TIDRENRO-249470 format. One record per residue (C-alpha): residue in three letters; x negated, y negated, z negated. Coordinates in steps of 0.001 Angstrom, whole numbers, padded with zeros to 6 digits, always signed. Each point is the difference from the previous one (the first is absolute). Example, Ala and Ser with C-alpha at 12.3 -4.5 7.8 and 13.67 -1.06 7.14 Angstrom:
Ala-012300+004500-007800;Ser-001370-003440+000660;
This chain:
Met+064120+015317-029021;Arg-000196+003223+001586;Lys-003587+000857+000982;Val-000646+001850+003163;Leu-003536+001681+001255;Ile+000148+000990+003392;Val-003460+001732+001521;Gly-000919-001007+003568;Ala+000322-002786+002024;Gly+001674+000918+003386;Gln+003360-000956+001829;Ser+002063+002248-003094;Gly-002055-000906-002877;Leu-000484-004140+000844;Gln+003596-000249+001313;Leu+001501+001650-003372;Ala-002370-002462-002133;Leu+001010-003071+001992;Thr+003643+000637-000670;Leu-000258+001069-003332;Gln-001957-002885-001071;Ala+002517-002229+001914;Glu+002541+001981-002686;Gln-002118-001175-002755;Tyr-001544+003171-000853;Asp-003695+000362-001266;Val-001833+001384+002658;Thr-003452+000992+000120;Val-001311+001805+003154;Val-003008+002346+000466;Ser-002024-000229+003354;Ala-003135+001463+000867;Gln-001190-002970+002201;Thr+000205-003584-000065;Pro+001758-001920+002405;Glu-003299-001015+001486;Gln-001606+003858+000011;Ile+003250+000679+002209;Arg-000215-002704+002188;Ala-003624+001134+000725;Gly+000388+003384+000424;Arg+001517+002390+002386;Val+003642-000034+001186;Leu+002267+002191-001797;Ser+002651+001121+002377;Thr+002042-000483+002473;Gln+003512-001378-001148;Ser+003183-001557+001528;Met+002867-001844-001545;Tyr+003527+000064+001298;Tyr+003038-002439-000340;Gln+001333+001786-003279;Thr-003004+000019-002164;Leu-001175-003155+001152;Glu+003494-001638-001257;Ile-001102+001498-003330;Glu-003720-001684+000056;Arg+002305-003588+001048;Arg+002768+000396-002732;His-003048+000033-002396;Gly-002160-002648+001261;Leu-002686+002596+001420;Gly+000194-000595+003826;Leu-002610-001842+000059;Trp-001223+000692+003944;Asp+003346-000679+001932;Asp-001148-003551+001938;Thr-003773+001405+000749;Ala+000334+003931+000364;Pro+000774+001174+003528;His+003839+000804+000376;Leu+000165+003844+001130;Thr+003118-000280+001702;Gly+000397+003430+002209;Leu-001153+003613+000484;Arg-001709+001789+003000;Val+000298+003498-000288;Ser-002009+002139+002845;Val-000416+003857+000220;Ala-002963+001797+002135;Gly+001267+002551+002405;Pro-001873+003092+000909;Asp-002336-002389+002864;Gly-001165-002406-002851;Glu+002431-002285+001223;Arg+002975-001863-002083;Ala+003162+002162+001006;Ile+002374-001950-002314;Asp-000929-003837-000362;Trp+002673-002805-001294;Thr-000011-002900-002347;Ala+002981-000896-002050;Pro+000645-003300-002111;Leu-000345+000450-004223;Lys+002843-001857-001690;Asp-002172-002269-001593;Tyr-003419-000649-000295;Ala-002381+002234-001772;Leu-003774-001068-001368;Ser-003278+001563-000712;Ile-002040-001779-002470;Asp-003615+001339-000560;Gln-000119+001358-003662;Arg-003064-001938-000573;Val+001966-003019+000585;Lys+003002+000898-001932;Met-001141+001542-003058;Pro-002132-002668-001177;Ala+002456-002636+000691;Trp+002429+001617-001760;Met-002820+000523-002947;Glu-000642-003328+000007;Leu+003258-000936-000101;Phe+000919+002072-003267;Ala-002780-001416-001887;Glu+001022-003615+000746;Arg+003277+000609-001384;Gly-002048+001281-003068;Gly-000244+003529+000494;Thr-002853+002221-001257;Ile-002066+001925+002377;Val-002474+002688-001235;His-002686+000886+002652;Arg-001126+003274-000720;Ala+000407+003697+000797;Leu+002187+001876-002532;Thr-000920+003493-001572;Thr+002939+001895-001286;Thr-001201-000378-003511;Glu-000679-004028+000322;Leu+003880-000073+001506;Asp+001022+001813-003221;Glu-001641-002538-002169;Met+001645-002841+002038;Ala+003414+001421+000205;Ala+000163-000067-003706;Asp+000645-003806+000238;His+002612+000208+002762;Asp+003692+001007-000052;Leu-000135+001369+003600;Val-003252+000983+002341;Val+000655+000162+003754;Val-002994+001797+001604;Ala-000206-000934+003778;Ala-003037+001127+000551;Gly+000027+002905+002804;Lys-003333+001418-000519;Gly-002655+000904-002154;Glu+000512+001414-003481;Leu+003068-001881-001204;Ala+001516+001521+003579;Ala-000407+003215-002295;Leu+002680-000616-002205;Phe+002469+000737+002161;Glu+000689+003477+001218;Arg+000890+001038+003448;Asn+003113+001338+000999;Pro+000200+002489+001992;Lys+003497+000231+001014;Arg-000530-003774+001167;Ser-003510+000675+001668;Pro+000075+002206+003004;Tyr-003725-000824+000793;Thr-003067+001071-002119;Glu-002198-001657+002426;Pro-000286-002838+002051;Gln+001698+000137+003330;Arg-001691-003054+001834;Ala-003737-001205-000032;Leu+000348-003706-000056;Ser-001863-002832+001381;Val+000803-003732-000478;Ala-001940-003354+001834;Tyr+001214-003499+000311;Val-001222-001542+002796;Arg+000707-003330+002062;Gly-000197-000490+003858;Thr+002982+002311+000989;Pro+001903-001611+003029;Gly+003662-000975-000815;Asp+002144+001910+002624;Arg+002577-001525+001828;Glu+003028+001552-001825;Asp-000777+001124-002699;Ser-003231-001940-001864;Ser+001908+000146-003243;Ala+000972+003101-000299;Ala-001179+003270-001818;Arg-001019+002689+001912;Phe+000286+003982-000257;Asn-001595+002245+001997;Ala+000858+004103-000218;Leu-003017+001895+001035;Ala+001025+003634+000247;Glu-002088+002469-002332;Val-002395-003046-000075;Gly+001803-002392-002345;Glu+000827-003763+000033;Val-001161-003182+000816;Ile+001690-003067-002117;Ser-000510-003437+000292;Tyr+001490-003397-000765;Pro-000735-003824-000699;Gly-001023-001256-003246;Leu-001908-002334-002073;Thr-003265+000732-001342;Leu-002278-002035-001963;Asp-000887-003005+002667;Gly+003288+000628+002052;Pro+002125+001986+002006;Cys-001423+003159+001551;Glu+001122+003504+001104;Met+000006+003046-002249;Leu-000812+003166+001870;Leu+000732+003568-001552;Leu-001003+003429+001260;Glu+001808+002751-001648;Gly-001822+003323+001146;Val+001078+003208-000181;Pro-002335+002079-002298;Gly-002919+001862+001961;Gly+001248-001964+003153;Pro-001818-002854+002063;Leu+001016-003147-002259;Asp-000826+001887-003057;Ala-003653-001189+000500;Phe-000646-002596-003063;Gly-000937+002686-002554;Asp-003565-001454-000139;Arg+001382-003051-000795;Pro-001989-002361+002280;Glu-000883-003550-000634;Pro+002438-002268+001374;Gln-001343-000924+003546;Gln-000933+003534+000519;Gln+003360+000587-000771;Trp+001689-002233+002226;Glu-001960+001204+003215;Arg+000934+003417-001174;Met+003632-000614-000043;Leu-000111-001953+003556;Gly-001861+003111+000987;Leu+003157+001969-001248;Leu+002342-002602+001814;Arg-001289+000197+003181;Glu+000066+003609+000065;His+003355+001079-001472;Cys+001983-003586+000299;Pro-001359-001647+002686;Trp+003276-002816+000077;Glu-001580-001210-003441;His-003637+000161+000886;Glu+001111-002857+002706;Arg+001091-002253-002505;Phe-002661+000896-002837;Ala-003296+000385+002449;Ala-000723-003672-000544;Ala+000946-000514-003446;Glu-002710-000194-003470;Leu+000627+000949-003202;Thr+000936-003118-002473;Asp-002625+000068-002340;Ala-002415+002308-001638;Gly+002722+002047-001892;Ala+002504+000388+002467;Thr+000026+003852+000312;Leu+001252+003036-002122;Ala+000258+003842+000427;Gly+001128+002140-001762;Ala+003199+002615-001051;Val+002707+000326-002162;Thr+002356+003185-001336;Pro+003345-001071-000386;Gln+001195+000748-003487;Val+002827-001157-002322;Ser-000825+000867-003681;Glu+001865-000212-002845;Pro+000116-003520-001147;Ile-000806+000303-003485;Gly-003470+000535-001597;Gln-001049+000675-003546;Leu-002656-001475-001731;Pro-002344+002108-002816;Ser+001761-002242-002530;Gly+003182+001522+001069;Arg+001222-003432+001418;Leu+001713+000005+003058;Val-000623-002160+003593;Leu+002186-000388+003009;Gly-001999+000068+003312;Ile+001403-001986+003045;Gly-001204-000622+004164;Asp-002406+002433+000783;Ser-000961+001631-003617;Val+003574+002001+000786;Val+000903-000251+003306;Leu-002782+000150+003071;Asn+000917+000174+003328;Asp-002160+000225+003023;Pro+000154-003374+001914;Val+001446+001222+003420;Thr+003326-001792-000699;Gly-001551-002719-001458;Gln+001990-000215-003058;Gly-002549-000364-003035;Ala+000419-003434-000846;Asn+003541+000070+000829;Ala+000458+003104-002503;Ala-001900-001903-002933;Cys+002030-003250+000742;His+003123+001916-000736;Ala-001764+001842-002930;Ala-000660-003358-001857;Gln+003412-001205+000515;Ile+001438+002863-001116;Tyr-002030+000117-003057;Leu+000559-003426-000864;Glu+003517+000087-000081;Arg-000226+003209-001918;Ile-002336-001629-002615;Val+002072-003253-000631;Glu+003392+002191-000290;Arg-001508+002208-002900;Gly-000367-003545-002202;Asp-001488+001203-003051;Gly+000536+003675+000234;Ala-002500+002362-000053;Phe-002054+000676+003390;Asp+000543+003877-000806;Trp-000742+003324+002139;Asp+003583-000152+000935;Trp+000088-004066+001104;Met-003292+001135+002061;Gln+001172+002630+002023;Gly+003394-001940+000230;Thr-001964-002782+001404;Phe-001968+002376+002462;Asp+003478+001716+001019;Arg+000979-003326+001275;Tyr-002793-000591+001812;Trp+000295+002971+001470;Asp+002894-000286+001359;Val-001586-002316+002648;Ala-003577+001298+000253;Gln+001783+004133+000968;His+000888-001371+003428;Ile-003446-002075+000369;Thr-001753+003424-000867;Thr+001931+002241+002007;Trp-000190-002394+003132;Ala-004026+000167-000815;Asn-000118+003625-000417;Ala+001522+000906+003033;Ala-001945-002437+002071;Leu-002979+001960-000785;Gln+001451+002705+002064;Pro+000109+000859+003754;Pro+003103-001845+001244;Pro+002829+001861+000864;Pro+002208+000140+002761;His+002449-002382-001357;Val-002337-002496-000879;Leu-001326-000071+003365;Asp+003457-000438+001256;Ile+000091-002783-002080;Phe-002865-001937+001388;Gly+000872+001276+003515;Ala+003349-001583-000388;Ala-000652-003149-001103;Met-001765-000871+002964;Lys+003595-000339+001585;Leu+001737-000845-003145;Pro-001036-002667-001701;Glu+002164+000466-002685;Val-001831+003257-000982;Gly-003365-002032-000031;Glu+001204-002455-002220;Arg+001349+002154-002467;Phe-003038+001944-000271;Ala-002000-003341-000397;Asp+002074-001110-002592;Gly-000335+003472-002012;Phe-003565-001597-001185;Ala+002204-002406-002377;Asn+002568+002702-000957;Pro-001635+003421-000097;Asp+002936+001368-001373;Asp+001677-000687+003266;Met-002900+002328+001654;Thr+001402+002936-002191;Thr+003317-000076+001169;Trp-000713-000280+003760;Phe-003172+000143+000914;Leu-001063+003356-001800;Asp+003559+001544+001053;Pro+000019+001820+003486;Glu+004068+000272+000001;Ala+000553-003979-001539;Ser-002756-001774+002675;Glu+001708+002066+002684;Ala+003124-001240-000812;Phe-001188-003567-000334;Ile-002012+000297+003498;Ala+003312+001050+001654;Arg+001633-002922-001757;Cys-002430-002171+001422;Ala+000252+001380+003379;Ala+003677-000037+000143;Ala-000020-003791-001243;
């Protein structure tokens, strides 16, 4: 039985661990936190998963929340005009529902499932030296830790990493008490505010039931970049409400009476988008393979982090099983990442483009969607199929031709 060590207990690490376990691999997971610590801590992210990745989870028996989490069934897009009111506003249905599960719910449940099935979990933060010692007893080491000392094992790829600093200041709150809209209470909402940033929200499942997850994406130095002091949760929420009142009043109306779901329901920070080389080398010369945020880290503006991690875990699983008894050497590791990059490049290209001011053709797309439902529906489905975004949404000529076909029809 081949032995695999996975460091990191997020979407990619735990999904890979559980699916390899089902294939009879001897898997050990290293997590810096216990399930109890994760549940008692601050929210870890915003996340939404669409039908393509949800189906991957279901295929492996990991879709545990279909019957309890709110179903996200549509997308509402609003673009603010010069007067601060909505100049563009439309809603499109998703082809199939999406889900957003608080990682404080999902990751502990998956950890406990892995342990129940006989998997070994080590709860500690590893240094590079300690990882090197553990690696000697395993056939393959996969690092799914996107932060800390181990993340430094993977060198930044400058050709695939156009940014060297964060492009947004992020503020997150999980709340309860928003009134349901008549027509789109189950829709994700994307609000573009010129030169200010984005206001994004969607229904989700948190520790004690349904909630609304709100993300402010602030242009650095702008008014939404207001959380550098890392305020306490209630103070952060009050500050977020004040910013909504001033810069996105139609969303303030929805959130004005809302309250935080729990004492750890906020998060503030920033992400520097980066693609790294997938192979790291330990002091002994042993090789480790990166996965998830350790090698492809995007800003959450397009909501693709968990989806990308799910695709990575599925592709790595297939490659490991295909390898059989062969060596997990440098060429195999590079080939595994290359197969994943075939998917991830579209996610990264779209996310990086979304951090720039929208070019005229994008505003044309959003405007056309107000009159042509097919345009909005194709954009909404792009969250499940990011490769489609790079074939038309980011291409002025292709998008113009598609709009013209829809208008003619």
